[in-house]
C-alpha positions as CSV (number, residue, x, y, z in Angstrom):
1,M,-77.1,-47.2,97.9
2,R,-79.6,-47.9,100.6
3,I,-79.9,-45.4,103.5
4,I,-78.7,-46.9,106.8
5,F,-81.0,-47.0,109.8
6,P,-79.1,-44.3,111.9
7,K,-79.3,-41.9,108.9
8,K,-83.0,-42.6,108.4
9,L,-83.5,-41.8,112.1
10,A,-81.6,-38.5,111.8
11,L,-83.6,-37.5,108.8
12,A,-86.9,-38.4,110.6
13,I,-85.8,-36.2,113.6
14,R,-85.0,-33.3,111.2
15,Q,-88.4,-33.8,109.5
16,V,-90.3,-33.7,112.9
17,K,-88.4,-30.6,114.1
18,E,-89.0,-28.8,110.8
19,S,-92.7,-29.5,110.9
20,F,-93.1,-28.6,114.6
21,P,-96.2,-26.3,114.8
22,K,-95.9,-22.8,116.3
23,D,-99.3,-23.0,118.0
24,G,-102.0,-25.4,118.9
25,L,-101.5,-27.3,122.0
26,E,-102.7,-30.6,120.6
27,E,-100.6,-30.4,117.5
28,I,-97.5,-29.5,119.5
29,Q,-98.1,-32.5,121.8
30,V,-98.4,-34.9,118.9
31,E,-95.2,-33.7,117.4
32,Q,-93.5,-33.7,120.8
33,N,-94.5,-37.3,121.3
34,K,-93.0,-38.2,117.9
35,L,-89.8,-36.4,118.8
36,D,-89.6,-38.1,122.2
37,A,-90.1,-41.5,120.6
38,L,-87.4,-40.9,118.0
39,M,-85.0,-39.6,120.7
40,E,-85.6,-42.8,122.8
41,I,-84.5,-44.8,119.8
42,V,-81.5,-42.5,119.4
43,R,-80.5,-43.2,123.0
44,Y,-80.8,-47.0,122.3
45,V,-78.7,-46.7,119.1
46,N,-76.0,-44.6,120.9
47,K,-75.7,-47.1,123.9
48,M,-74.7,-49.8,121.4
49,D,-75.6,-52.7,123.7
50,Y,-76.8,-54.5,120.6
51,I,-73.1,-54.8,119.3
52,K,-71.1,-57.6,120.8
53,S,-67.6,-56.8,119.4
54,N,-65.8,-53.9,121.0
55,T,-63.9,-53.2,117.8
56,V,-67.1,-53.0,115.8
57,K,-68.7,-50.9,118.5
58,E,-65.7,-48.5,118.4
59,K,-65.8,-48.2,114.6
60,F,-69.6,-47.8,114.5
61,S,-69.5,-45.1,117.2
62,F,-66.8,-43.2,115.3
63,F,-68.8,-43.5,112.1
64,L,-71.9,-42.0,113.8
65,R,-69.9,-39.2,115.4
66,N,-68.3,-38.2,112.1
67,K,-71.4,-37.6,110.1
68,Y,-71.6,-41.1,108.5
69,S,-68.2,-40.8,106.8
70,Y,-67.1,-44.2,105.5
71,K,-63.8,-42.7,104.3
72,L,-62.9,-41.0,107.5
73,T,-63.8,-44.2,109.5
74,A,-61.6,-46.3,107.2
75,D,-58.7,-43.9,107.5
76,K,-59.1,-43.7,111.3
77,F,-59.0,-47.5,111.7
78,N,-56.3,-48.1,109.0
79,E,-58.7,-50.0,106.7
80,S,-57.1,-50.3,103.2
81,H,-60.6,-50.6,101.6
82,V,-63.5,-48.4,102.4
83,N,-65.7,-51.3,101.3
84,N,-64.8,-53.2,104.5
85,I,-66.2,-50.3,106.6
86,E,-69.3,-50.1,104.3
87,V,-70.0,-53.8,104.8
88,M,-69.6,-53.6,108.6
89,I,-71.8,-50.5,108.8
90,S,-74.4,-52.1,106.6
91,R,-74.5,-55.3,108.6
92,V,-74.8,-53.4,111.9
93,S,-77.5,-51.2,110.5
94,K,-79.5,-54.1,109.2
95,D,-79.3,-55.9,112.5
96,L,-80.3,-52.8,114.3
97,E,-83.2,-52.1,112.0
98,R,-84.4,-55.7,112.3
99,M,-84.2,-55.4,116.1
100,V,-86.1,-52.1,116.5
101,G,-88.6,-52.8,113.8
102,K,-88.2,-52.1,110.1
103,E,-91.2,-49.8,109.9
104,I,-90.8,-48.1,113.2
105,I,-89.8,-44.7,111.8
106,E,-92.7,-44.7,109.4
107,L,-95.1,-45.6,112.2
108,I,-93.8,-42.8,114.3
109,L,-94.0,-40.2,111.5
110,A,-97.5,-41.4,110.7
111,G,-98.5,-40.6,114.3
112,K,-98.7,-44.2,115.5
113,V,-96.2,-43.5,118.3
114,S,-97.7,-45.9,120.9
115,E,-97.8,-48.8,118.4
116,A,-94.2,-48.0,117.3
117,M,-92.9,-47.9,120.8
118,K,-94.5,-51.3,121.6
119,V,-92.7,-52.7,118.6
120,F,-89.5,-51.1,119.6
121,R,-89.6,-52.2,123.2
122,A,-90.5,-55.7,122.3
123,G,-87.8,-56.0,119.7
124,T,-85.1,-54.6,121.9
125,M,-86.4,-56.1,125.1
126,S,-85.8,-52.8,126.7
127,E,-87.6,-51.7,129.9
128,P,-89.2,-55.0,130.8
129,S,-90.8,-53.3,133.7
130,M,-92.8,-51.0,131.5
131,W,-95.8,-53.3,131.7
132,Y,-96.0,-52.8,135.5
133,F,-95.3,-49.1,135.8
134,L,-96.2,-45.9,134.0
135,P,-93.6,-45.2,131.3
136,E,-92.8,-41.9,133.0
137,V,-91.8,-43.7,136.2
138,V,-89.6,-46.4,134.6
139,K,-86.6,-44.1,134.1
140,Y,-86.5,-43.5,137.9
141,L,-86.3,-47.2,138.8
142,P,-82.9,-48.7,139.7
143,E,-80.9,-50.7,137.1
144,P,-80.5,-54.4,138.0
145,K,-77.1,-55.3,139.3
146,F,-76.9,-58.5,137.3
147,E,-77.8,-59.2,133.7
148,M,-80.8,-61.5,133.3
149,F,-80.6,-64.7,131.4
150,T,-82.9,-65.0,128.4
151,T,-82.4,-68.7,127.6
152,V,-81.6,-71.9,129.4
153,D,-78.4,-72.2,127.3
154,E,-77.2,-68.8,128.6
155,W,-77.9,-69.8,132.2
156,T,-76.2,-73.2,131.8
157,S,-73.1,-71.7,130.2
158,V,-72.6,-69.5,133.2
159,N,-73.8,-71.9,135.9
160,R,-72.4,-75.3,135.1
161,L,-73.6,-78.0,137.3
162,D,-70.9,-80.5,138.1
163,T,-72.4,-83.9,139.1
């Protein structure tokens, strides 16, 4: 069975933490940058804004909190077949991986953190203001009160013009 994206992410974090150098300022900074990038992706995964259905969101959240247990998740949500949960988790994981970038974890582990984060931010359309401000400052900027429209169809569906 293929490893799902959140599990790959958890394994990468463990790998970085285990290889964290004890001394050498430059080496420590490189590993800290990797860890920071992975943790930013974890925050995105945990927000679950990429999942539309509240039911799927609830199941996926439970699955992540319970150490990737398909059986426990199926039992909790009264699914008669664990396969239903496996399919749902696999689909969400594939969508998530496609969104954040299939090779993002490998790029980060290879030390290409800046390149990886550009791919991540472009794929998730997160922090659109990052091109105008230093990345350290973006987290202090206020959140928009309204969600932006990304397509004309979205705008039209909300703002119908009666003629």
